[in-house]
Each structure stands twice: as C-alpha cells, then as structure tokens.
N, C-alpha and C positions, 0 to 999 in steps of 0.2 A: 375452357372457361374464359369468359371475357374479363378484362381488367375490372369492370364494374362488379361482376360477381365475386371476384377475388377480394374486393374491398367490402363485401357484404351488402352491396346495393341490390335491391329487389329488381327483377327484370321488369322493364317498363312495358306498357301496352301501346307504345308509339313505335312504329316500324317504317322502314323504307323497302321498296321493291323496285328493281330496275331491269329493264329488258334492253340489253345492248343489241344494236342493229348493225348488220353488215351483209351486203350482197343478198338482200331479200330474206334474211334469216334473223331469228332472235337467238341470243345465247340463253339456253335454258339449263336448269339444274334438275336432275332426276334425284329426288330426296330419298336415298336408300341407305345412308350410313349411320344416322343417329337413331338410337332407341327412343321410344316414347315420343316420336316426332309427330305432331298433329298433321304434318304434310307428308307423312311416310308414303312412299311409292307414287306421289304426285310429281308432276313437272311444274316448276315455278321459275321465276326469274331469280336474280341474286339480290341479296339485301339482308336486313335483320333489324334487331332492336336497337333503339337509341341507347347510348351511354349517358350518364348524368351530364347535364348542361350542354349536350350536343344540339346543334341545329339539324333540321332535316338534311341539308346539303352536306354537313360534316359527317353525318351518319351514312349517307349515300356513298360518299367518296371513300370512307373507311371500309365499309362493308364490301364494296366492289373490289377494292384493292386486296382485302384479306381473302376473299373467296375466289378471285380470278388472277391476281397479280397485275391487273391493268389499272391505269390511272385515266379517269375520264377527262376529256378536253372540252366536250360539249354535251350537255344534257338538258332535258326539259321536263318540268313538272307537268304531268298529264292529268292527274286526278288525285283526289283524296277519297279513300275507300274506308267505310266503317263496316267492320265485320262483327256481327253479333252471333252468339251461339249459346245453346244450352250446355255445351261441353267446355267452354273456355271463356275467359274474360273478354269483354269488348276490346277490339284492336282497331287503332286508327293508323292507316297505312298511307304513306306518301308514295304515289306511283310515278315512276320516271321512265323515260326512254333516253338512250344515249347513242349517238352515231359517230362520235369521234373519241378516240382513246389511243393510248400508247402504253408500252411496257412489255414485259415478258409474260405472256399467258402461261399460267402454271400447268396447263394441260388438262386433259379430260378427267383423269382420275385423282388428281392431287388435292382437290377440295375435300375438307374433312366432313362436309355435310351431304355431299352427293356427287353425282357424275355430271360434268359439264359437257354440253353438246350444242352445236349450232343446228337449229331446226328451221326448215322453211316456214315462213309465216303462215301459209295456208295449212300446213300440217299440224299446227299446234292444237287445232280443234279436235283432232283425232287422238291426241295423247290423253292419258288419265290426268285431267286437270279439274279443279273445282268448277262447278257449274257457273259460279259468279265470275270466274276468270274469263270465261268465254264472252261474257258481257263486256268486261272492260277491254278485251282484245278488240272487239267490234268498235267500241267507242274510240279507242286509240287510232283505229283505221280511218274513222269517219269524222271525228270531231277535233277541231283546232283548239277550242277553248278548254281550259281546265274544268273538269267536271267533279261533282261530288256524288258518290255512289254508296248507297246503303244496301248491305247484303246480310240477311238474317238466315241462319241455318238451324235446323233441328237435326242433330246427328250430322250426317253428310248430305242432307237434303236441303236445298235452297227453298225457303218458304215465303220469303218477302224480299222485294227489291224496290228501290226508289232511286231515281236519277234527279239530282238537283232539287230534292224535296218532294218530288211527285212520284207516287207509286205507279208501276207499270207492269 
C-alpha cells in the first residue's frame, strides 16, 4: 500500500512508465505478483501512479527507486499516452526512457509487483505486451520529439489509435 492509499487518497489516473536502457536492452517487468492486476502476465516497464502533489518527474524517480533500487541520473520524456478502455478509467501516462542510473539493483525477484529482467530491444515485440505498447516502442525507436498517443481498448483489443491528434 502506498503512502497515499494509507492516508485515504484515491488512486489517481496519472501514471509514469520508464524503460531503463543498457547494452541494447530494456529493463522490463513481468507482472505476475499482484492479484487483480490489469497488466497481469504482461511485460511492461517500471513506474506507477502519482501520489498527491507529485510532479511527473517526482513520480518517475520514486517509482523507479521503489521498484528497482536504482536512482536515475539521466532520463527523457518520450511521450504522453492516453489509455481508454471499457474496463478501467482513462489513464494518462508519462512515458520515459533512462540511460544513466546508479545504485544497488534489487534483483530479478525482489520487486513486489513482478519479475525484473533485461530484455533485448528487438525481443520486446515477441513478449506478451499490450498491442499499443508495440506502437510506442516503435515511436521511441524512430521519433526524437515528444509524442502524444491515444490508445482505446475494448477488453484487451486495441480498437482506436491516434498519434498527435491524428487517427492512423
């Protein structure tokens, strides 16, 4: 339980997600430890929900430290993703990558939300990830500018996508 939940604050729909990069790999989390996890069995980056009065950067730094034991030294905002679904409230996610960090990595199995593993960037497309995640992986590979991506799901099926306000 987060400090915000302990104080009775409702979980916000603002989140961060970060892909740490090293040696051509992303640090990924296989979400297998939490019950009733919308991401159960999926592979995602590290991150989570904002606490009250946090900035995106404060949330990013806190979540990465909590989930990995690492402190980010250099990171970049890559995009803002709007997730819509018939199963959950709309979520606004700040997507980051980080390529410089320090600290004591907690290890593969120490995270309470899933198993952490360094995965070759090319191999992420073969993992069980959300269909929309494959889109933002490609955008992170190709695009320098910060992008805005809208992803609408019905169940687990991606039914609508828009990049910078234009459907594609």
